[in-house]
C-alpha positions as CSV (number, residue, x, y, z in Angstrom):
1,M,6.7,90.9,31.8
2,H,5.6,88.5,34.1
3,E,3.4,85.8,33.4
4,T,0.2,85.0,35.1
5,V,-0.5,81.4,35.9
6,L,-3.9,79.7,37.4
7,V,-3.8,76.8,39.8
8,T,-6.4,74.7,40.5
9,G,-6.4,72.7,43.6
10,A,-3.7,75.1,44.9
11,S,-4.6,74.9,48.3
12,S,-2.4,71.5,49.2
13,G,-0.8,68.8,47.3
14,I,0.5,68.6,44.0
15,G,-1.1,72.5,43.2
16,R,0.4,73.8,46.3
17,E,3.6,72.8,45.3
18,F,3.0,74.1,41.6
19,A,2.1,77.4,43.4
20,R,5.6,77.2,45.0
21,L,7.2,76.6,42.1
22,F,6.0,79.4,39.5
23,A,6.1,81.9,42.6
24,A,10.0,80.8,42.6
25,A,10.4,81.9,39.0
26,G,8.7,85.2,39.6
27,S,5.1,84.3,37.7
28,N,2.4,86.3,39.2
29,L,-0.7,83.4,40.6
30,I,-4.2,83.3,40.4
31,L,-4.7,80.5,43.4
32,V,-8.1,78.5,42.8
33,A,-9.8,75.9,45.5
34,R,-12.3,75.3,48.4
35,R,-10.6,76.3,51.2
36,E,-10.1,80.1,51.7
37,E,-8.3,79.7,54.6
38,R,-5.7,77.9,53.0
39,L,-5.6,79.7,50.3
40,R,-4.7,83.1,52.3
41,A,-2.1,81.0,54.2
42,L,-0.7,79.9,50.7
43,A,-0.9,83.3,49.6
44,D,0.9,85.3,52.4
45,E,3.6,82.5,52.0
46,L,4.4,83.0,48.8
47,K,4.3,87.1,49.0
48,Q,6.6,86.9,51.5
49,S,9.0,84.4,50.2
50,S,8.8,85.8,46.6
51,R,7.1,88.8,46.4
52,T,5.0,87.9,43.4
53,G,1.5,88.7,42.7
54,C,-1.0,86.5,44.0
55,T,-4.9,86.2,43.8
56,I,-6.9,83.7,45.5
57,I,-10.5,82.8,44.0
58,P,-12.3,80.2,46.2
59,A,-14.4,78.0,44.5
60,D,-16.2,74.4,44.2
61,L,-15.3,73.5,40.7
62,S,-17.7,70.6,41.9
63,R,-20.5,73.1,41.0
64,A,-21.7,73.0,37.6
65,G,-20.9,76.8,35.4
66,A,-17.8,76.6,37.7
67,G,-14.8,77.3,35.0
68,A,-17.3,80.1,33.8
69,E,-17.3,82.1,37.0
70,I,-14.2,82.1,37.4
71,A,-13.6,83.0,33.9
72,Q,-16.0,86.4,34.8
73,R,-14.4,87.1,37.8
74,L,-11.1,87.5,35.9
75,G,-12.4,89.6,33.4
76,E,-10.0,91.0,30.7
77,V,-6.7,89.2,32.8
78,N,-4.9,87.2,30.2
79,V,-3.8,83.5,31.9
80,D,-0.6,82.3,29.9
81,I,-0.2,78.9,32.1
82,L,-2.9,77.1,33.2
83,V,-2.5,74.0,35.8
84,N,-5.8,72.2,35.8
85,N,-4.6,70.1,39.1
86,A,-7.9,69.9,41.2
87,G,-9.5,66.6,41.3
88,F,-10.3,63.3,43.4
89,G,-11.4,59.8,43.5
90,A,-13.7,57.1,45.3
91,M,-13.2,54.0,45.8
92,G,-15.7,51.2,45.9
93,R,-18.2,49.9,43.4
94,F,-19.8,51.7,40.8
95,E,-23.6,50.7,41.8
96,K,-22.9,51.4,45.5
97,L,-20.8,54.8,45.0
98,D,-23.4,57.8,46.0
99,H,-24.7,59.1,42.6
100,E,-24.0,62.7,43.5
101,R,-20.4,61.9,44.5
102,Q,-19.3,60.2,41.1
103,M,-21.4,63.3,39.2
104,E,-19.0,65.9,41.2
105,M,-15.9,64.0,40.3
106,I,-16.9,64.0,36.5
107,R,-17.4,67.8,37.0
108,V,-14.1,68.2,38.8
109,N,-12.0,66.0,36.8
110,V,-13.3,66.4,33.4
111,A,-15.7,69.7,33.1
112,A,-13.9,71.9,34.9
113,P,-10.8,71.1,33.2
114,T,-12.2,71.1,29.8
115,E,-13.9,74.1,30.2
116,L,-11.0,76.2,31.6
117,A,-8.6,75.2,28.9
118,R,-11.4,76.2,26.3
119,R,-11.5,79.8,27.9
120,F,-8.0,80.2,28.2
121,L,-6.3,78.3,25.3
122,P,-7.3,80.7,22.3
123,G,-5.7,83.3,24.2
124,M,-2.6,81.7,24.4
125,I,-2.4,80.6,20.8
126,A,-3.6,84.2,19.7
127,R,0.0,85.6,21.7
128,G,1.7,82.9,20.5
129,H,3.1,81.8,24.0
130,G,2.0,80.1,27.4
131,G,0.7,76.2,28.6
132,I,-1.8,74.2,29.9
133,L,-0.7,71.5,32.5
134,N,-3.3,69.1,32.9
135,V,-2.6,66.6,36.2
136,A,-3.9,63.2,35.3
137,S,-2.7,59.7,36.7
138,T,-0.9,56.5,35.8
139,A,-4.5,55.4,36.0
140,A,-4.9,56.9,32.7
141,F,-3.8,54.1,31.2
142,Q,-5.6,51.4,32.5
143,P,-9.0,50.5,33.7
144,G,-9.9,50.2,37.5
145,P,-12.7,48.0,38.5
146,G,-13.6,49.7,42.1
147,M,-12.3,53.1,40.9
148,A,-14.1,52.9,38.0
149,V,-15.0,56.5,37.3
150,Y,-12.3,57.8,38.4
151,F,-9.6,55.9,36.2
152,A,-12.1,57.0,33.3
153,T,-12.1,60.9,34.3
154,K,-8.2,60.4,34.1
155,A,-8.2,58.6,30.6
156,Y,-10.2,61.1,29.2
157,L,-7.4,64.2,30.9
158,L,-4.7,62.1,29.0
159,S,-6.2,61.9,26.0
160,L,-7.5,65.5,25.6
161,S,-4.1,66.8,26.9
162,E,-2.1,64.7,24.2
163,A,-4.9,65.8,21.3
164,L,-4.2,69.3,22.3
165,H,-0.7,68.9,22.3
166,E,-0.6,68.0,18.7
167,E,-3.3,70.4,17.9
168,A,-0.5,73.4,19.5
169,R,2.4,71.8,18.1
170,G,4.0,75.0,16.3
171,S,2.2,77.6,18.0
172,G,4.3,78.8,20.9
173,V,2.1,77.1,23.2
174,T,3.1,73.7,25.6
175,I,0.1,71.3,26.6
176,T,1.2,68.8,28.9
177,C,-0.2,65.9,30.8
178,L,1.2,64.8,34.2
179,A,0.5,61.4,35.2
180,P,1.6,60.8,38.5
181,G,1.4,57.4,40.5
182,V,1.1,56.9,44.1
183,T,1.3,60.5,45.8
184,V,1.9,61.6,49.5
185,T,-1.4,63.9,49.5
186,E,-4.7,64.5,50.8
187,F,-6.1,62.6,47.7
188,L,-6.1,59.0,49.6
189,D,-8.3,60.3,52.4
190,A,-10.9,61.9,50.5
191,A,-10.8,58.4,48.3
192,G,-11.6,56.6,51.2
193,I,-8.1,54.7,50.7
194,D,-5.4,53.9,53.8
195,G,-2.4,55.2,53.3
196,R,-0.8,51.8,54.7
197,S,-2.6,50.0,51.8
198,V,-0.9,51.9,48.9
199,Y,2.3,53.4,50.1
200,R,4.2,50.2,49.6
201,F,3.8,51.0,45.7
202,G,6.5,53.7,46.2
203,A,4.7,56.6,47.1
204,M,6.4,60.3,45.8
205,S,6.3,63.3,47.5
206,A,4.0,66.0,46.4
207,A,6.9,68.2,46.0
208,R,9.1,65.8,44.0
209,V,5.9,64.8,41.6
210,A,5.8,69.1,41.1
211,R,9.7,69.6,40.3
212,V,9.4,66.6,37.8
213,A,6.7,68.0,36.0
214,Y,7.4,71.6,35.7
215,R,10.9,70.7,34.3
216,G,9.2,68.5,31.6
217,F,6.4,71.4,31.0
218,R,9.1,74.1,30.7
219,R,10.6,71.8,28.2
220,G,7.5,71.3,26.3
221,R,6.8,67.3,26.8
222,A,3.2,66.1,26.1
223,L,3.7,63.4,29.0
224,V,5.0,63.4,32.1
225,V,5.0,60.2,34.0
226,P,7.7,60.8,37.3
227,G,9.4,58.0,39.0
228,M,11.3,54.7,37.3
229,H,8.7,52.5,38.8
230,N,6.0,54.6,37.5
231,R,6.9,54.7,34.1
232,L,8.2,50.9,33.7
233,G,4.2,50.2,35.1
234,V,2.9,52.6,31.9
235,V,4.9,50.5,29.7
236,L,3.8,47.2,31.1
237,T,0.5,48.0,30.8
238,R,1.0,48.3,27.0
239,F,2.1,44.5,27.0
240,I,-0.8,43.3,29.1
241,P,-3.7,41.3,27.5
242,R,-6.8,44.1,28.5
243,R,-8.6,41.1,30.0
244,L,-6.1,40.2,32.1
245,L,-5.1,43.6,33.0
246,R,-8.7,44.5,34.3
247,R,-9.2,41.4,36.3
248,L,-5.4,42.0,38.3
249,L,-6.4,45.5,39.0
250,G,-9.8,44.6,39.8
251,S,-8.4,42.0,41.9
252,V,-6.2,44.4,43.9
253,I,-8.4,47.9,44.3
254,L,-11.2,46.2,45.0
255,K,-9.6,43.7,47.9
256,M,-8.0,47.2,48.9
257,G,-11.2,48.8,49.1
258,E,-12.3,45.7,51.5
259,E,-9.7,46.4,53.5
260,C,-10.1,50.3,54.2
261,G,-13.4,49.3,55.1
262,K,-12.3,47.5,58.1
263,H,-10.7,50.3,59.6
């Protein structure tokens, strides 16, 4: 029996690459994103290339209760694997960024993945197989002055994932957290970041990030940090005093915000 995989943020970037990987493995897919036209185009592509079952659910996860609506639409469908990929960021000082935009970020990056995990994990545990793949970021390992809420949401997702991984130990269910560094996706545009300011930090393609994460998830790993430079960066954050770390990051991110504002 083919597994059923639900991917949020599936219309572009890492989410789209995850959909392609799971489809190639013969999984039935449930694709969730805001942009219906892109979802339909991806569904058509996957049906032609892999002849997999593919359902699309246009949904805006920034709306309160969006996770519950998705679960209700699925009814009795068993979700074997949940890929919480949807997320976005915004650059700027906390007190100056639009309040509602920051609350939407919390709903997309924190509330929606938490609600979806809570709704689908009990069934996975009861059936003794499946898993959840949460997409966080290397931002999860450090404070981010200039992107304070975004960094905080990813820290939450990392902590939640690691805790659930331990809770699910021995159940046959895998909980994995993906923490990529800079990745070539539409995220930068949405966050108001000039790609020229960050690509010099060793950006990876969305396809490569997804492949590394997929392998790690299948192997039952709790945490996947793709790219040697990203893994080294995560290790270094453990040895740099927090006071110095936040000052260094603040100077980089806030300066980047000022440079982006000039374009």
